C-alpha positions in Angstrom: 85.9 -51.8 104.7 86.0 -54.2 102.0 83.2 -56.7 101.1 84.6 -59.6 99.8 82.3 -62.0 97.6 83.2 -65.5 97.6 87.2 -65.6 97.0 86.8 -61.9 95.4 87.4 -58.4 97.7 85.8 -55.8 96.9 86.5 -51.5 98.6 83.6 -50.7 99.2 83.5 -46.5 98.7 83.5 -44.3 101.7 80.4 -43.3 102.5 79.4 -39.2 101.7 77.1 -39.6 104.5 80.0 -40.0 107.4 80.3 -36.2 107.8 76.5 -36.7 109.2 75.1 -37.8 112.2 75.2 -41.0 111.7 77.7 -43.6 113.8 74.7 -45.3 116.0 77.4 -47.4 119.0 79.9 -45.2 121.6 81.2 -47.4 124.5 79.5 -46.5 127.6 80.9 -48.7 130.1 83.8 -50.7 130.8 85.0 -53.5 132.9 86.9 -56.9 132.1 84.6 -57.5 129.7 83.7 -54.2 127.7 79.9 -52.9 127.6 79.1 -51.5 125.1 75.8 -49.8 124.2 74.3 -48.8 121.0 72.9 -45.4 120.7 71.0 -44.2 117.6 72.5 -40.8 117.4 76.2 -39.5 118.0 79.1 -37.7 116.2 81.4 -39.4 114.1 84.4 -38.7 115.4 83.3 -37.1 118.8 81.7 -38.9 121.5 80.2 -38.5 125.5 79.6 -40.7 128.3 76.5 -42.5 128.5 74.2 -39.7 129.8 73.4 -41.7 133.5 69.9 -43.3 132.4 71.6 -44.7 129.9 74.7 -46.1 131.9 72.8 -48.6 133.2 75.0 -50.6 136.4 77.5 -53.0 135.9 76.6 -56.3 137.2 80.3 -56.3 139.0 83.0 -54.7 140.0 83.1 -50.9 139.2 82.8 -49.4 135.9 85.0 -46.7 134.1 83.5 -44.5 131.7 85.3 -44.2 128.3 84.9 -42.7 124.9 85.6 -44.8 122.1 86.5 -43.0 118.6 84.7 -44.9 116.2 87.6 -44.4 113.9 90.5 -46.7 116.2 90.9 -49.5 113.7 89.6 -53.3 115.3 92.1 -54.7 117.4 93.8 -57.6 116.5 94.2 -57.3 112.9 90.8 -56.7 110.3 87.9 -58.6 111.5 86.1 -60.8 108.9 82.0 -60.4 109.6 80.0 -62.6 107.8 76.4 -61.5 106.3 74.8 -64.8 105.5 71.7 -63.9 103.5 67.7 -64.7 101.4 69.5 -62.3 98.5 67.5 -64.9 96.2 64.2 -66.6 96.2 62.8 -69.6 93.8 65.8 -68.0 91.0 64.8 -65.0 91.3 66.5 -61.9 93.1 64.5 -61.4 96.7 63.0 -57.6 97.7 64.0 -58.4 101.6 67.7 -60.3 101.2 68.7 -56.5 99.3 66.7 -54.9 101.9 69.2 -56.5 104.3 71.8 -56.3 103.2 71.6 -52.6 102.0 71.2 -51.8 105.5 73.9 -53.8 106.4 75.9 -51.9 103.8 74.7 -48.6 105.3 76.2 -49.5 108.8 79.8 -50.2 107.2 79.7 -47.3 105.4 78.5 -45.2 108.2 81.4 -46.3 110.3 84.3 -45.8 108.0 87.6 -47.1 107.9 89.3 -50.3 106.1 89.8 -52.7 109.4 86.2 -54.6 108.3 86.0 -57.7 105.8 82.5 -58.5 104.9 82.4 -61.7 103.3 78.8 -61.9 102.0 77.1 -65.1 100.8 73.5 -65.8 99.6 71.8 -68.5 101.5 69.7 -68.4 98.3 66.2 -69.0 101.1 66.9 -72.9 101.1 69.0 -74.9 103.8 71.3 -76.5 101.4 71.6 -73.1 100.8 72.2 -72.2 104.1 74.5 -74.9 104.9 77.4 -73.8 102.2 76.9 -70.6 103.0 77.9 -71.3 106.5 80.6 -73.6 105.5 82.1 -71.1 102.9 82.2 -68.6 105.6 84.5 -70.4 108.5 86.3 -71.7 105.6 87.3 -68.2 104.9 87.8 -67.4 107.9 84.3 -65.5 109.8 84.2 -64.6 113.7 80.9 -63.8 113.5 78.0 -64.1 111.0 74.8 -62.4 110.7 72.2 -63.4 110.0 70.2 -65.6 108.0 66.6 -64.9 108.4 64.6 -67.9 108.4 64.2 -70.1 111.3 65.1 -73.2 109.6 67.9 -71.8 107.9 69.6 -70.2 111.4 69.7 -73.4 113.1 71.6 -74.9 109.6 73.6 -71.7 110.2 74.5 -72.0 114.1 74.8 -76.3 113.2 77.7 -75.6 111.4 79.4 -72.1 112.5 79.3 -73.9 116.0 81.9 -76.4 115.2 84.2 -73.2 114.5 82.9 -71.8 117.6 81.5 -68.9 115.3 78.5 -66.7 117.1 75.2 -66.6 115.2 72.8 -63.0 115.3 70.4 -64.6 113.5 66.9 -62.4 112.3 64.0 -65.1 112.2 61.1 -64.6 115.2 61.0 -68.3 116.4 62.6 -68.8 119.6 63.3 -72.7 118.5 66.4 -71.1 116.4 68.2 -69.3 119.4 70.8 -71.4 120.8 73.4 -71.4 122.5 76.2 -69.3 120.5 73.1 -68.9 118.3 71.3 -65.0 118.6 68.7 -63.9 117.4 67.8 -60.0 117.2 64.9 -60.2 115.8 60.6 -59.5 117.4 59.6 -62.4 118.5 55.8 -62.5 120.0 57.0 -63.8 123.4 57.8 -60.1 123.7 54.9 -58.3 122.4 52.8 -60.8 124.4 54.6 -60.1 127.6 55.1 -55.8 127.6 51.4 -55.6 126.5 49.7 -57.7 129.5 51.7 -55.9 131.8 50.9 -52.2 130.4 46.8 -53.3 130.1 47.5 -54.8 133.8 49.2 -51.9 135.2 45.9 -49.9 134.0 44.0 -51.6 135.7 42.6 -54.7 133.6 42.3 -58.0 135.4 40.3 -60.5 133.2 41.5 -60.9 129.6 40.1 -62.7 127.1 42.3 -64.3 124.0 41.3 -64.6 120.6 44.2 -67.3 118.8 44.6 -68.2 115.0 45.6 -71.9 114.9 48.5 -70.6 114.0 53.0 -71.5 114.0 52.7 -67.4 115.9 49.5 -68.1 117.2 50.4 -71.0 119.6 53.4 -69.4 119.9 51.5 -66.3 121.7 49.3 -68.1 123.8 51.5 -70.1 125.2 53.5 -66.8 126.6 49.6 -64.6 126.7 49.4 -68.0 129.7 52.5 -67.9 131.1 52.3 -64.0 132.0 49.2 -63.7 132.9 49.1 -66.4 135.4 51.8 -64.2 137.3 50.5 -61.0 136.6 47.2 -62.7 138.2 45.4 -62.2 135.2 42.0 -64.3 135.0 41.4 -65.5 131.5 38.0 -66.0 131.5 37.9 -67.3 127.8 39.9 -68.3 125.3 39.3 -69.1 121.8 40.8 -71.0 118.9 39.5 -70.1 115.4 40.9 -71.3 111.2 42.9 -68.7 109.5 39.8 -67.1 107.3 36.8 -68.3 110.0 37.2 -65.5 113.1 33.3 -64.3 112.6 31.7 -67.7 114.0 34.1 -66.9 117.3 33.9 -63.3 117.7 30.5 -64.0 117.7 30.4 -67.1 120.3 32.7 -65.0 122.4 30.1 -61.4 122.9 28.0 -63.6 124.8 30.9 -63.7 127.3 32.0 -59.4 126.7 30.6 -58.7 130.3 33.5 -61.3 132.3 35.9 -59.1 130.4 37.2 -56.2 130.3 40.3 -56.6 128.0 40.3 -59.3 125.4 44.0 -59.7 123.0 44.1 -61.1 119.3 47.4 -62.7 118.6 46.5 -62.0 114.5 48.5 -60.8 111.8 48.1 -58.0 109.7 46.9 -59.1 106.7 44.1 -60.8 109.0 43.2 -58.3 111.2 40.3 -56.1 108.0 37.8 -59.4 108.6 38.1 -59.7 112.5 37.5 -55.9 113.2 34.2 -56.2 111.0 33.4 -59.0 112.7 34.2 -57.1 115.9 32.4 -54.4 115.1 29.9 -56.0 114.1 29.5 -58.3 117.3 29.8 -54.7 119.7 33.3 -56.4 120.6 35.5 -53.5 120.0 37.6 -50.9 122.1 34.7 -49.3 122.8 33.1 -52.1 125.3 36.7 -54.3 125.8 39.9 -52.8 125.8 41.1 -55.1 122.5 45.2 -55.9 122.3 47.7 -57.0 120.2 51.4 -57.1 118.8 53.6 -55.5 116.6 52.4 -56.6 113.7 49.8 -53.9 114.0 51.6 -51.7 113.2 50.5 -51.6 109.9 48.7 -48.7 107.6 45.9 -52.0 107.1 45.3 -52.1 110.9 45.8 -48.6 111.9 43.1 -47.7 109.4 40.3 -49.9 110.7 37.0 -49.2 112.8 36.3 -51.9 114.7 40.6 -51.1 115.9 40.4 -47.5 117.0 41.6 -47.0 120.3 43.3 -50.7 120.7 46.2 -51.0 122.4 49.8 -53.1 121.0 53.2 -53.5 122.0 55.9 -53.2 119.2 59.3 -51.8 118.8 60.1 -47.5 119.4 60.0 -45.9 116.1 62.3 -42.7 117.3 65.3 -44.1 115.7 63.0 -45.5 112.1 62.5 -42.2 110.9 66.4 -40.5 110.8 67.4 -44.4 109.5 64.9 -44.3 107.1 65.7 -41.4 105.2 69.5 -41.8 105.4 68.7 -45.0 104.3 66.6 -43.4 100.5 69.3 -41.4 100.5 72.0 -43.5 99.6 69.2 -46.5 97.7 67.1 -44.4 96.2 64.5 -46.6 98.0 61.9 -47.4 100.6 63.9 -50.1 103.4 61.3 -52.8 104.7 60.8 -52.4 108.6 63.1 -55.6 109.5 65.9 -54.0 108.1 66.9 -52.0 111.3 67.8 -55.9 112.1 71.2 -55.8 109.5 72.0 -51.9 110.3 71.4 -53.0 114.8 73.6 -56.0 113.9 76.5 -55.0 111.2 76.9 -52.1 114.1 77.4 -54.3 117.0 80.5 -56.5 115.0 81.5 -53.0 114.2 81.9 -51.6 117.3 82.4 -54.9 119.4 85.1 -55.5 117.3 86.9 -51.6 117.6 86.6 -52.3 121.8 88.2 -56.1 122.3 91.7 -56.9 121.6 90.8 -60.8 121.8 87.5 -62.5 122.0 85.5 -59.9 120.7 82.6 -61.5 120.2 82.6 -63.7 123.6 80.1 -65.0 124.9 80.0 -62.5 128.1 80.5 -59.7 125.1 77.8 -60.7 123.7 75.1 -61.5 126.5 75.8 -59.0 128.6 73.2 -57.7 130.9 73.2 -54.1 129.9 72.7 -54.8 126.3 72.4 -52.4 123.8 70.7 -49.6 122.0 70.1 -50.1 118.4 67.4 -48.0 116.2 64.8 -50.5 117.4 65.8 -49.0 121.0 67.4 -51.3 123.9 67.7 -54.9 123.2 69.5 -57.2 124.9 70.7 -61.3 124.3 69.7 -64.1 127.0 72.6 -66.9 127.0 69.9 -69.3 125.4 70.3 -67.0 122.4 66.6 -65.7 122.7 66.9 -61.4 123.0 64.9 -59.2 125.6 63.9 -55.5 124.2 62.9 -53.0 125.2 59.1 -52.3 124.3 56.7 -49.3 123.4 53.0 -49.2 123.7 50.8 -47.8 121.3 47.4 -46.6 121.1 45.4 -46.7 117.1 44.0 -43.2 117.3 42.9 -41.3 114.3 44.2 -43.9 112.2 47.5 -43.4 114.1 49.8 -45.4 115.8 50.1 -42.8 119.2 52.7 -44.1 122.0 51.0 -43.8 125.2 53.8 -45.9 127.3 57.7 -45.0 126.0 59.6 -47.7 125.5 62.0 -48.8 128.5 66.2 -47.0 128.0 67.6 -49.6 129.6 67.0 -53.1 131.4 66.2 -51.6 135.1 62.6 -51.9 135.2 62.0 -54.8 132.9 60.4 -57.9 133.9 62.6 -60.9 132.0 60.9 -62.7 130.0 59.3 -65.9 131.3 61.4 -68.7 129.3 64.4 -68.0 131.6 67.5 -67.4 131.3 
């Protein structure tokens, strides 16, 4: 593995973690195009075929199981993977960007070898920076671009990369940034809404109200809420909007309709929930009376401790693999990873695994969008042809100030209903 900054090539020290059970990928099914599964555990240099419940049937033809040795060098010469991240913001270092870079470096060091050239670029958290970073990365021969983080920057990088037919795996939750060959490895609101409403319906909830903030996130969540509620045949007796910081009066008004609903979906973020929790309690509208539903943004200590949200349900990523990942991150860097750093870890691990599995067209659309999908630190995911993603999400109940799983994340896509946006 080599790291390339501008025109300098810096040998990357091989991590002492290579002897540990950390390499996250194995090849599970091979078709004319290889179907690759990422797994959250495995032995370096020792791989076995996927277990039956992990190896989903291939969409066409027969399936051959084969092991992938992570020490096998990339076929067709070293792969060149660009990492474009907000390493700086407003002239200073960005802790989020640093954590994303660390996560990618962790994945690279755990993979080992010297057959991957990693080109690291700082987009400086600006559109101009994103455009320049993409231009330089493609001129240096990048075959795959990982990042950036912000939606507008993903669009800009995608625009540049498309002229060179280079795929992009960005981290924005803004689904408008997705496009053909511009994939989003993130946790969009649509996935959370889809999962929590499906779970609520499976538990007998038939009438779901909604409390929607006047924000970009709220508008996206509302559109998916309406779509999924219609598909599932759920009644929506009341839907209210509120300005940031002004939810109390709307909740008081909504409490008059409590008898008409058996669940209430709230599409707000963690920092807003203390005030909403207080208003829910004051108006007897907490989960003791109406089942409260939320998104993965609630998997936050600030939310889990709130009295008015005890008993609430929310959808979120599988936390099983995160704990082990975070331990390895701390051991290597001596600091806490940001929660979204797993996106860079999974993207880099995927890029390396595909490089070592393919002789030509290692990042072809047919490879990146295979229906079986991949399994990373945060569970199973797959890319759709429009650049958006689908994830296998768990459902949690807030119980005694902890996020307690009540419905596990699926380990494959055989029983997952596609989201409403189409393919």
